[in-house]
C-alpha positions in Angstrom: 93.9 7.0 92.5 94.8 4.1 90.2 94.3 4.2 86.5 91.4 2.2 85.0 92.1 -1.0 83.2 90.1 -1.3 80.0 89.0 -4.5 78.2 88.2 -3.6 74.7 86.7 -5.2 71.6 87.5 -3.7 68.3 86.7 -4.7 64.7 88.5 -4.1 61.5 86.9 -1.4 59.3 88.1 -3.2 56.2 87.1 -6.7 57.4 84.1 -6.1 59.7 83.9 -9.7 60.9 87.4 -9.6 62.2 87.2 -8.9 66.0 90.0 -8.5 68.4 89.8 -8.4 72.2 92.6 -6.8 74.3 93.3 -4.8 77.5 95.1 -1.7 78.3 95.3 1.3 80.6 95.4 3.8 77.7 92.8 3.1 75.0 93.7 5.9 72.6 97.4 5.0 72.6 96.6 1.3 72.1 94.3 1.9 69.2 97.0 4.1 67.6 99.5 1.2 67.9 97.0 -1.2 66.3 96.3 1.2 63.4 100.0 1.9 62.8 100.8 -1.8 62.4 102.8 -2.1 65.7 100.9 -5.1 66.8 101.8 -8.1 64.6 98.5 -10.0 65.1 96.3 -7.1 64.0 98.6 -5.4 61.4 97.1 -7.4 58.5 93.6 -6.0 59.1 94.2 -2.2 59.5 92.3 0.0 60.2 90.6 -0.8 63.4 88.0 0.9 65.6 87.0 0.4 69.2 83.6 -1.3 69.3 83.2 -1.6 73.1 85.4 -0.9 76.1 84.7 -1.8 79.7 86.6 0.0 82.5 87.8 -1.9 85.6 89.4 -0.4 88.7 91.0 -3.8 89.4 93.5 -5.2 87.0 92.8 -8.8 88.0 89.1 -8.5 87.2 90.0 -6.9 83.9 92.3 -9.8 83.0 89.7 -12.3 84.0 87.1 -10.6 81.8 89.5 -10.4 78.8 90.2 -14.1 79.1 86.5 -14.9 79.4 85.7 -12.9 76.2 88.3 -15.0 74.4 86.5 -18.3 75.2 83.6 -19.7 73.2 81.0 -18.7 75.7 82.6 -15.2 76.0 82.4 -14.7 72.3 78.8 -15.7 72.3 78.1 -13.3 75.2 79.9 -10.5 73.4 78.1 -11.1 70.1 74.7 -11.0 72.0 75.4 -7.9 74.1 77.9 -5.8 72.3 
């Protein structure tokens, strides 16, 4: 069985309006990397918490959903539903 591919949204605890969208196959490890400053883009806004995660069995669908959430309509959708 293949691992799930997760698309996640997280927000900074210190700066709640700061949202980040990403994807991974290991949510716990990825959040740890963000919170230890190992991801340059998110290191300035530590600490982070996962707000929403969606699991996909297909990596291509996960990638497409991540890219969608990074568009203007995707941000609107996320704000309304998550």
